[in-house]
PALUM-289208 format. One record per residue (C-alpha): residue number from 1; residue in one letter; chain; x, y, z. Coordinates in nm, 2 decimals. Layout:
BEGIN
{k: NUM r: A c: A u: X v: Y w: Z}
...
***
This chain:
BEGIN
{k: 1 r: X c: A u: 7.52 v: 12.90 w: 5.42}
{k: 2 r: X c: A u: 7.36 v: 12.96 w: 5.76}
{k: 3 r: X c: A u: 7.15 v: 12.64 w: 5.72}
{k: 4 r: X c: A u: 7.47 v: 12.44 w: 5.64}
{k: 5 r: X c: A u: 7.64 v: 12.56 w: 5.96}
{k: 6 r: X c: A u: 7.34 v: 12.47 w: 6.16}
{k: 7 r: X c: A u: 7.33 v: 12.12 w: 6.01}
{k: 8 r: X c: A u: 7.70 v: 12.07 w: 6.07}
{k: 9 r: X c: A u: 7.66 v: 12.18 w: 6.43}
{k: 10 r: X c: A u: 7.37 v: 11.94 w: 6.48}
{k: 11 r: X c: A u: 7.57 v: 11.66 w: 6.32}
{k: 12 r: X c: A u: 7.87 v: 11.74 w: 6.55}
{k: 13 r: X c: A u: 7.64 v: 11.75 w: 6.85}
{k: 14 r: X c: A u: 7.50 v: 11.41 w: 6.75}
{k: 15 r: X c: A u: 7.85 v: 11.25 w: 6.73}
{k: 16 r: X c: A u: 7.94 v: 11.40 w: 7.06}
{k: 17 r: X c: A u: 7.63 v: 11.26 w: 7.23}
{k: 18 r: X c: A u: 7.69 v: 10.91 w: 7.08}
{k: 19 r: X c: A u: 8.06 v: 10.91 w: 7.18}
{k: 20 r: X c: A u: 7.98 v: 11.02 w: 7.54}
{k: 21 r: X c: A u: 7.70 v: 10.77 w: 7.58}
{k: 22 r: X c: A u: 7.92 v: 10.47 w: 7.50}
{k: 23 r: X c: A u: 8.01 v: 10.31 w: 7.83}
{k: 24 r: X c: A u: 8.32 v: 10.09 w: 7.86}
{k: 25 r: X c: A u: 8.26 v: 9.74 w: 7.98}
{k: 26 r: X c: A u: 8.40 v: 9.83 w: 8.33}
{k: 27 r: X c: A u: 8.20 v: 10.15 w: 8.38}
{k: 28 r: X c: A u: 7.90 v: 9.94 w: 8.49}
{k: 29 r: X c: A u: 8.09 v: 9.65 w: 8.62}
{k: 30 r: X c: A u: 8.07 v: 9.51 w: 8.97}
{k: 31 r: X c: A u: 8.39 v: 9.61 w: 9.14}
{k: 32 r: X c: A u: 8.54 v: 9.48 w: 9.46}
{k: 33 r: X c: A u: 8.84 v: 9.67 w: 9.61}
{k: 34 r: X c: A u: 9.06 v: 9.42 w: 9.79}
{k: 35 r: X c: A u: 9.43 v: 9.42 w: 9.88}
{k: 36 r: X c: A u: 9.48 v: 9.75 w: 9.72}
{k: 37 r: X c: A u: 9.34 v: 9.64 w: 9.38}
{k: 38 r: X c: A u: 9.02 v: 9.66 w: 9.18}
{k: 39 r: X c: A u: 8.87 v: 9.32 w: 9.11}
{k: 40 r: X c: A u: 8.61 v: 9.29 w: 8.84}
{k: 41 r: X c: A u: 8.29 v: 9.09 w: 8.89}
{k: 42 r: X c: A u: 8.24 v: 8.81 w: 8.65}
{k: 43 r: X c: A u: 7.97 v: 8.54 w: 8.63}
{k: 44 r: X c: A u: 7.75 v: 8.42 w: 8.91}
{k: 45 r: X c: A u: 7.79 v: 8.05 w: 8.97}
{k: 46 r: X c: A u: 7.63 v: 7.78 w: 9.19}
{k: 47 r: X c: A u: 7.82 v: 7.72 w: 9.51}
{k: 48 r: X c: A u: 7.92 v: 7.37 w: 9.40}
{k: 49 r: X c: A u: 8.15 v: 7.51 w: 9.13}
{k: 50 r: X c: A u: 8.42 v: 7.63 w: 9.37}
{k: 51 r: X c: A u: 8.56 v: 7.51 w: 9.71}
{k: 52 r: X c: A u: 8.60 v: 7.79 w: 9.96}
{k: 53 r: X c: A u: 8.93 v: 7.82 w: 10.13}
{k: 54 r: X c: A u: 9.00 v: 8.13 w: 10.35}
{k: 55 r: X c: A u: 8.75 v: 8.40 w: 10.44}
{k: 56 r: X c: A u: 8.92 v: 8.73 w: 10.35}
{k: 57 r: X c: A u: 8.66 v: 8.95 w: 10.51}
{k: 58 r: X c: A u: 8.32 v: 9.11 w: 10.46}
{k: 59 r: X c: A u: 8.21 v: 9.41 w: 10.26}
{k: 60 r: X c: A u: 8.23 v: 9.71 w: 10.48}
{k: 61 r: X c: A u: 8.09 v: 9.98 w: 10.25}
{k: 62 r: X c: A u: 7.87 v: 9.97 w: 9.94}
{k: 63 r: X c: A u: 7.93 v: 10.27 w: 9.71}
{k: 64 r: X c: A u: 7.68 v: 10.39 w: 9.45}
{k: 65 r: X c: A u: 7.68 v: 10.18 w: 9.13}
{k: 66 r: X c: A u: 7.86 v: 10.45 w: 8.92}
{k: 67 r: X c: A u: 8.13 v: 10.51 w: 9.18}
{k: 68 r: X c: A u: 8.45 v: 10.31 w: 9.18}
{k: 69 r: X c: A u: 8.54 v: 10.18 w: 9.53}
{k: 70 r: X c: A u: 8.87 v: 10.30 w: 9.66}
{k: 71 r: X c: A u: 8.89 v: 10.16 w: 10.01}
{k: 72 r: X c: A u: 8.96 v: 9.81 w: 10.13}
{k: 73 r: X c: A u: 8.66 v: 9.58 w: 10.13}
{k: 74 r: X c: A u: 8.43 v: 9.81 w: 9.95}
{k: 75 r: X c: A u: 8.22 v: 9.74 w: 9.64}
{k: 76 r: X c: A u: 7.98 v: 9.91 w: 9.41}
{k: 77 r: X c: A u: 7.77 v: 9.60 w: 9.38}
{k: 78 r: X c: A u: 7.79 v: 9.38 w: 9.69}
{k: 79 r: X c: A u: 7.59 v: 9.45 w: 10.00}
{k: 80 r: X c: A u: 7.75 v: 9.53 w: 10.33}
{k: 81 r: X c: A u: 7.83 v: 9.21 w: 10.51}
{k: 82 r: X c: A u: 7.88 v: 9.00 w: 10.20}
{k: 83 r: X c: A u: 8.16 v: 8.75 w: 10.27}
{k: 84 r: X c: A u: 8.46 v: 8.73 w: 10.05}
{k: 85 r: X c: A u: 8.66 v: 8.41 w: 10.01}
{k: 86 r: X c: A u: 8.96 v: 8.26 w: 9.82}
{k: 87 r: X c: A u: 8.90 v: 7.93 w: 9.64}
{k: 88 r: X c: A u: 9.09 v: 7.61 w: 9.61}
{k: 89 r: X c: A u: 9.06 v: 7.58 w: 9.23}
{k: 90 r: X c: A u: 9.23 v: 7.91 w: 9.13}
{k: 91 r: X c: A u: 9.44 v: 8.14 w: 9.34}
{k: 92 r: X c: A u: 9.36 v: 8.44 w: 9.11}
{k: 93 r: X c: A u: 8.98 v: 8.41 w: 9.19}
{k: 94 r: X c: A u: 8.79 v: 8.55 w: 9.48}
{k: 95 r: X c: A u: 8.42 v: 8.48 w: 9.53}
{k: 96 r: X c: A u: 8.15 v: 8.67 w: 9.71}
{k: 97 r: X c: A u: 7.91 v: 8.45 w: 9.89}
{k: 98 r: X c: A u: 7.56 v: 8.54 w: 9.78}
{k: 99 r: X c: A u: 7.23 v: 8.41 w: 9.90}
{k: 100 r: X c: A u: 7.06 v: 8.11 w: 9.73}
{k: 101 r: X c: A u: 7.38 v: 7.90 w: 9.73}
{k: 102 r: X c: A u: 7.55 v: 8.12 w: 9.47}
{k: 103 r: X c: A u: 7.89 v: 8.29 w: 9.44}
{k: 104 r: X c: A u: 7.99 v: 8.59 w: 9.23}
{k: 105 r: X c: A u: 8.34 v: 8.54 w: 9.09}
{k: 106 r: X c: A u: 8.58 v: 8.83 w: 9.10}
{k: 107 r: X c: A u: 8.92 v: 8.85 w: 8.92}
{k: 108 r: X c: A u: 9.19 v: 9.11 w: 8.83}
{k: 109 r: X c: A u: 9.13 v: 9.04 w: 8.47}
{k: 110 r: X c: A u: 8.79 v: 9.14 w: 8.33}
{k: 111 r: X c: A u: 8.80 v: 8.86 w: 8.07}
{k: 112 r: X c: A u: 8.85 v: 8.56 w: 8.30}
***
């Protein structure tokens, strides 16, 4: 009986460890806090894919990767000074201007 209880406890512990280690898609996502909202980082694209319109600002603070940004123009992925723009092609998309002629796309919807 004692052996059965030990095995059940080990099994329960294994299930708990597996359940706690499953990260949601957004837990490791690149997040940009802009206009009071969290924007989720999408793909990185070549700069010729979007036409920049207005410069919104620059990243002021970079938080740790596991910390959700909560202040305007903060990110857990983008470096301080990274420029943020609106684009001509889609008013729901913002892009972060990266080096090497690339942009990282940010949207409100994680599946865009």
